[in-house]
LOLODO-975886 format. One line per field, with one value per residue (C-alpha): residue in one letter; chain; x, y, z. Coordinates in steps of 0.5 Angstrom, whole numbers, plus 500, padded with zeros to 3 digits. Layout:
BEGIN
res (A  ...)
chain (A  ...)
X (X  ...)
Y (Y  ...)
Z (Z  ...)
% end
This chain:
BEGIN
res (M  P  A  V  T  E  T  T  R  L  E  R  L  Y  D  L  I  S  G  D  E  D  A  R  V  C  K  D  I  P  A  E  S  C  A  D  Q  P  R  N  F  F  A  Y  L  G  A  N  T  V  N  K  V  A  D  E  L  S  S  A  K  L  V  L  P  W  M  L  G  A  L  G  A  P  A  A  F  T  G  F  L  V  P  I  R  E  A  G  V  L  L  P  Q  M  L  V  A  A  Y  V  R  R  L  R  R  R  Q  P  V  W  L  L  G  G  A  L  S  A  L  A  L  F  G  M  A  G  V  V  A  T  L  D  G  V  A  A  G  W  A  L  V  V  L  L  I  V  F  S  L  A  R  G  L  C  S  V  S  A  K  D  V  L  G  K  T  V  S  K  S  R  R  G  R  L  M  G  W  S  A  A  A  G  G  A  L  T  L  L  L  G  A  W  L  G  G  S  A  L  G  D  A  G  R  A  V  F  V  L  L  L  V  A  A  G  C  L  W  L  I  A  L  L  L  F  A  G  I  R  E  L  P  G  A  T  E  G  G  G  N  A  L  Q  V  A  L  S  H  L  R  M  L  R  H  D  A  L  L  R  R  F  V  S  A  R  I  A  L  L  A  V  A  L  A  P  P  F  Y  V  L  L  A  Q  Q  R  G  A  G  D  A  A  G  L  G  M  L  V  V  A  S  G  L  A  A  A  L  S  S  P  F  W  G  V  L  G  D  R  S  S  R  T  V  M  A  L  G  A  A  G  A  G  V  L  G  L  A  V  S  A  A  A  L  T  G  H  A  A  L  S  H  G  W  V  H  A  A  V  Y  M  L  L  I  I  M  H  S  G  V  R  L  G  R  K  V  Y  L  V  D  M  A  D  A  D  N  R  A  A  Y  V  A  V  S  N  S  A  V  G  V  A  M  L  V  A  G  L  I  G  L  L  G  D  W  L  G  I  A  V  L  L  G  L  L  A  V  A  A  L  A  A  A  A  M  A  L  R  L  P  E  V  S  D  A  G)
chain (A  A  A  A  A  A  A  A  A  A  A  A  A  A  A  A  A  A  A  A  A  A  A  A  A  A  A  A  A  A  A  A  A  A  A  A  A  A  A  A  A  A  A  A  A  A  A  A  A  A  A  A  A  A  A  A  A  A  A  A  A  A  A  A  A  A  A  A  A  A  A  A  A  A  A  A  A  A  A  A  A  A  A  A  A  A  A  A  A  A  A  A  A  A  A  A  A  A  A  A  A  A  A  A  A  A  A  A  A  A  A  A  A  A  A  A  A  A  A  A  A  A  A  A  A  A  A  A  A  A  A  A  A  A  A  A  A  A  A  A  A  A  A  A  A  A  A  A  A  A  A  A  A  A  A  A  A  A  A  A  A  A  A  A  A  A  A  A  A  A  A  A  A  A  A  A  A  A  A  A  A  A  A  A  A  A  A  A  A  A  A  A  A  A  A  A  A  A  A  A  A  A  A  A  A  A  A  A  A  A  A  A  A  A  A  A  A  A  A  A  A  A  A  A  A  A  A  A  A  A  A  A  A  A  A  A  A  A  A  A  A  A  A  A  A  A  A  A  A  A  A  A  A  A  A  A  A  A  A  A  A  A  A  A  A  A  A  A  A  A  A  A  A  A  A  A  A  A  A  A  A  A  A  A  A  A  A  A  A  A  A  A  A  A  A  A  A  A  A  A  A  A  A  A  A  A  A  A  A  A  A  A  A  A  A  A  A  A  A  A  A  A  A  A  A  A  A  A  A  A  A  A  A  A  A  A  A  A  A  A  A  A  A  A  A  A  A  A  A  A  A  A  A  A  A  A  A  A  A  A  A  A  A  A  A  A  A  A  A  A  A  A  A  A  A  A  A  A  A  A  A  A  A  A  A  A  A  A  A  A  A  A  A  A  A  A  A  A  A  A  A  A  A  A  A  A  A  A  A  A  A  A  A  A  A  A  A  A  A  A  A  A  A  A  A  A  A  A  A  A  A  A  A  A  A  A  A  A  A  A  A  A)
X (508  510  504  505  507  504  512  513  506  508  515  513  508  515  519  512  513  520  520  527  532  535  529  532  538  540  543  544  540  543  544  540  534  534  530  525  525  518  515  517  516  508  507  510  506  500  501  503  497  491  495  494  487  486  490  484  478  481  484  485  485  478  474  475  474  467  466  467  463  457  459  458  465  468  472  478  479  479  485  489  487  492  498  497  497  504  508  505  508  515  517  516  520  526  525  525  529  535  532  529  536  539  534  536  530  525  519  516  516  512  507  506  505  500  496  496  494  487  486  486  481  476  477  475  469  466  467  463  458  457  459  457  459  466  467  467  472  477  476  477  484  487  486  489  495  495  494  499  504  503  504  511  513  511  514  521  521  518  524  529  524  524  532  534  528  527  533  534  533  526  524  521  517  513  512  510  504  503  501  497  493  492  489  485  481  482  477  473  471  470  465  461  460  458  453  451  444  448  446  442  445  448  454  453  457  463  462  463  469  473  472  473  480  482  480  485  490  489  489  496  499  498  501  507  508  509  515  522  526  533  537  542  546  545  549  547  543  544  539  535  532  540  543  537  538  545  545  540  545  546  539  543  550  546  542  539  537  534  530  528  526  521  519  517  513  509  507  503  498  496  497  493  487  484  480  476  475  472  467  465  463  459  456  454  453  452  452  451  455  455  458  464  465  465  472  474  474  477  482  484  484  488  494  494  493  498  504  507  506  509  515  517  516  520  526  527  525  523  522  517  513  512  511  505  503  501  499  494  492  492  487  483  482  480  475  472  472  469  463  462  462  457  453  454  449  454  457  450  452  456  460  463  466  469  472  475  477  481  484  486  490  493  496  498  501  506  507  509  514  517  519  522  526  528  531  535  537  539  543  550  552  555  550  543  542  542  538  532  533  533  528  523  524  522  517  514  514  511  505  503  503  499  494  490  488  481  480  479  474  470  471  470  467  470  469  473  479  479  481  485  490  489  493  498  498  500  505  508  509  512  517  519  520  525  529  535  535  538  536  542  535  535)
Y (427  434  439  442  450  455  457  449  450  456  453  446  451  456  449  447  454  454  446  445  442  449  452  454  457  466  467  475  478  477  470  473  474  467  464  469  469  464  469  474  471  470  477  480  476  476  485  484  480  485  491  489  488  495  498  494  497  504  504  510  507  503  504  511  514  511  513  521  519  517  523  528  531  533  529  535  531  524  526  527  521  517  522  523  516  514  521  522  515  516  524  523  517  521  526  522  516  518  520  513  510  513  510  503  500  502  498  504  509  503  503  511  510  505  508  514  511  507  515  518  512  513  521  519  514  520  524  519  520  527  531  531  535  539  539  532  532  537  533  526  529  532  526  521  526  525  517  517  521  515  510  513  511  505  503  507  502  496  493  495  492  485  485  485  480  475  472  472  466  467  473  472  466  471  476  471  468  475  476  470  470  478  477  470  475  481  476  474  481  482  477  478  486  483  478  482  486  493  495  500  502  508  511  506  501  506  507  500  499  505  503  495  499  502  496  492  497  497  489  490  495  489  484  488  490  483  483  482  487  488  495  495  500  507  507  509  515  519  523  520  527  530  524  525  533  531  527  530  533  526  528  533  528  521  521  514  516  522  518  513  518  521  515  513  520  519  513  516  516  509  510  516  512  507  512  514  508  507  514  511  505  508  512  507  501  498  504  500  496  490  494  496  488  486  491  489  481  484  487  482  477  482  482  475  472  477  477  471  473  480  477  473  477  482  478  478  485  490  495  491  490  497  498  493  495  502  500  496  501  506  502  500  507  509  503  505  513  512  507  512  518  515  512  504  499  495  500  500  493  492  486  490  495  489  486  493  494  488  489  495  493  488  493  497  491  491  498  497  491  493  500  497  491  496  500  495  492  499  501  497  496  503  508  504  508  514  512  510  517  521  517  517  524  526  522  524  531  530  525  530  535  531  530  536  532  532  539  536  531  536  540  536  530  523  520  525  525  517  519  524  519  513  518  519  512  511  516  513  506  509  513  506  502  506  506  501  495  493  486  480  476  482)
Z (563  565  562  555  557  553  551  549  544  541  540  537  532  531  529  524  521  520  517  517  521  524  526  532  529  530  525  526  531  538  542  548  543  541  546  545  537  537  541  537  531  532  535  529  524  528  529  521  518  523  520  512  514  518  511  507  511  510  504  500  493  495  501  503  496  496  502  500  494  498  503  497  497  491  486  489  495  492  488  494  497  494  494  502  503  500  500  507  509  504  506  514  514  511  517  523  520  523  531  530  529  535  540  543  542  536  539  542  536  533  538  538  531  532  537  533  527  531  534  526  524  530  528  521  524  528  521  517  522  523  517  509  503  503  510  511  505  509  515  513  509  515  519  513  514  521  519  514  519  524  519  517  525  524  517  520  526  524  520  525  531  526  524  531  533  528  524  517  515  518  515  508  511  516  511  506  512  513  506  505  512  511  504  506  511  506  501  506  508  501  501  507  505  498  501  507  509  510  503  505  512  509  512  518  514  513  521  522  517  520  527  526  523  529  533  529  530  537  537  533  539  543  540  538  545  546  543  547  543  547  547  540  537  535  529  523  524  518  516  509  507  508  504  498  497  497  491  488  483  480  476  473  471  471  465  466  473  470  465  470  475  469  467  474  475  469  471  477  472  474  481  481  477  482  486  480  477  484  484  477  480  486  481  475  478  485  490  496  501  496  491  495  497  490  489  495  492  485  489  493  486  482  487  488  481  478  482  480  472  474  478  473  467  471  472  464  463  468  463  459  466  467  459  459  465  463  456  459  464  458  454  459  461  454  453  461  459  452  455  460  456  451  457  455  459  461  466  470  473  479  477  470  474  479  473  470  477  477  471  473  480  476  471  477  480  474  474  481  481  475  477  484  480  475  480  484  477  474  481  485  491  491  488  490  497  493  487  492  496  490  486  493  494  487  486  493  491  485  487  492  486  482  487  484  478  482  481  474  475  478  472  467  470  472  465  462  467  466  459  460  465  460  455  460  462  454  455  461  458  451  456  460  453  452  458  457  459  464  467  466  461  458)
% end
């Protein structure tokens, strides 16, 4: 019998995962890439999976806030983590998208972004090992900016590479398997942290996490480099930033878009809250690696448990999902703020903070899903691209400005800040609920 080659094994596994009779079909990619599709599928799957785990190891909502708290950095730095991580990926994409799409091969752009991401994470590990306080805060924020810009390069090129190398009918399966594998590995990571003997290891825990994240990026580089991307078309390289600026006048003339953007900016109160819950958990609950591990597990469970529910409800009424998520976050924030201000004994238990954080992430997931579905449903084929460009531009700038809220944490304390964010979330829920219904079911 002929020997079973590595390529044959890969093809068999690909056929098994694809799971139907036309598993080898190439619907919208070059015919020359069809034979490489199994190889490209698993290369992209592997790179995407380890990226997801690396992102959890260096999460701006969870790991980095905990790290800054452990290093004694002021809360002002914590306030900028999420804005830099989110806007730092979004806004640069708009600047470089035109250039990237003029390239016949986009894979090298991803590889450059991945290499810079790994270097930034190794740099963060060096900062954690050597610096404290304000110096550590500034150094980590600067490196997070580098990391976010690098992630923007990966983001703007990854979808183009995927579209050229994996057929349309296979991309959903790829992303689904990637999300499942990344989520499972993240839960294992959290369980390991929660049960490990690293509780008293101090900053060594964070050095280990950041070095591991950097090494995962290097693995992702090797996997992504294995994708065989053929040179492709270079048209369609319009500058997204110019498009967004040219359409900003829509905010004056389009009342629905203006109301949605205003509500989305108000909903930033929910997006900005998680790092401060993390600081509170570190200060009042279990402040060691076990406490961090419980929050990692809680975050993973929240996303897995809430997504199907929010998805079904979002198809019925996306504005209701936004309102429920924001209102839930607001009520939760008021309760936690009151408990913290009165010194309630419940906050001395790490599992209580894990449960609270899980509820917060569930609410945040609802807000994220609701506003994405609402934007798609309220637009049509003619104006959807313009709506997305305007909305992302406005919210990206607003998020950077909102990062200053961390200054209030140093001035008023974390407990009071959580209360203020809770009130703002309730106001955002009211704004979302006053939006007109745009779903067919509504």
